[in-house]
N, C-alpha and C positions, 0 to 999 in steps of 0.2 A: 555707667553714665558719668561723663567727665564734669569737672567743675572748673569754673573760671574765677580767679581771684576778684574780689569786689574792689571797686575803685575806692581809693582812700583820699581823704582831704589832706592836702599837703600843708595847710596852714593851721590845722586844728590844734596841734600841740602849742604853737605860739599863742593862739587865742586863749587857750585854757590858762596858760601862764600869765597872760595879760589880765585876765579876770582876777586871778588870785592876788597878783601884786597890786592891782588897782583897789582891791578891797583891803589891802594892807595886812594880809594873812600869811602865816607860815603854811607849809603843806599840811601839818597836823591841824592847824587852825581852819584850813579849808575843809578838811574832812569833817570837823565839828560843824562848820557853817552849813555844809551840805547835808548834815544829818547822817553821815556815813561812818562816823568814828567807831561804831560798834561792829561794822561790817568789813572795814578795810584798814590797811596799814598805810603809813606815809609813803612807803615805797611804791604803792600803786599810783598815787598822785604824781610822784616823780616820773614813773614810766609813761604816764599820759602826757606830761609836759615835755618829755624827751622824745616822744613819738615812737617809742618802742612797743607800746600797747595802745589800743583804741578803747575808750570807755564805752560801756554798754549804753543803750538808749536811756535808761532811767538816770544814769549819771550825767549824760549830756543834758537832759531835761533839767536836772538840778542845777547845773552850771548856768544854763540859759535863764532860769528863774532867779538865780543869785545876781546875775548881771542885768536882769530885766530886758532881755533881748529874746527874739524868736530863735528857735533852734537852727533855722536856716542861716542865721548870721554866724553861727559857729562852724557849720559844715561847708557852706558855699565859699569856695576859694575866691570868688569874684567880689565878696563882701568883706569890708573891714568892720571891726567893732567900733562903737562910738568912743570918743576920747574919754568921756566921763562915765565911769562905771561905779555903781549900777546906774543905768540910764534913768533919767527922771521920768521918762515915759517909755512904754514898751517900744523897743527899736527893732526895725527890720534889718538893721545893718546899713552900712554906707557903701554904695557901689564904688569899686576901685576904678580909677581912670583906665581906659583901654590902652593897652600897650601894643603898638603896631609891631608885627613880626617882620615887616619888610625892612630891609637894610637901606640906609641912605647911601647914595653914590659917593 
């Protein structure tokens, strides 16, 4: 039985870095903030932010909770994170403006 690679979020790494920097944390500080300092090393956070690894779902959930956003806001490429993080109210993310793929003459 063949397998197909799962679709990846192209903007996830940038969003994870945005959350950490908005919280004013180092990568080690982010591990502590997420409650993962005993389970992971700083290099793992770095690999998530560089996009070389994807975090498992519990880690995505921890990031979403830290930023007070729904997990959809992290995963969906059509959504931006709120400018102020953590969001004062639980945020669904901000829809990105549609970009037309049609070229102008």
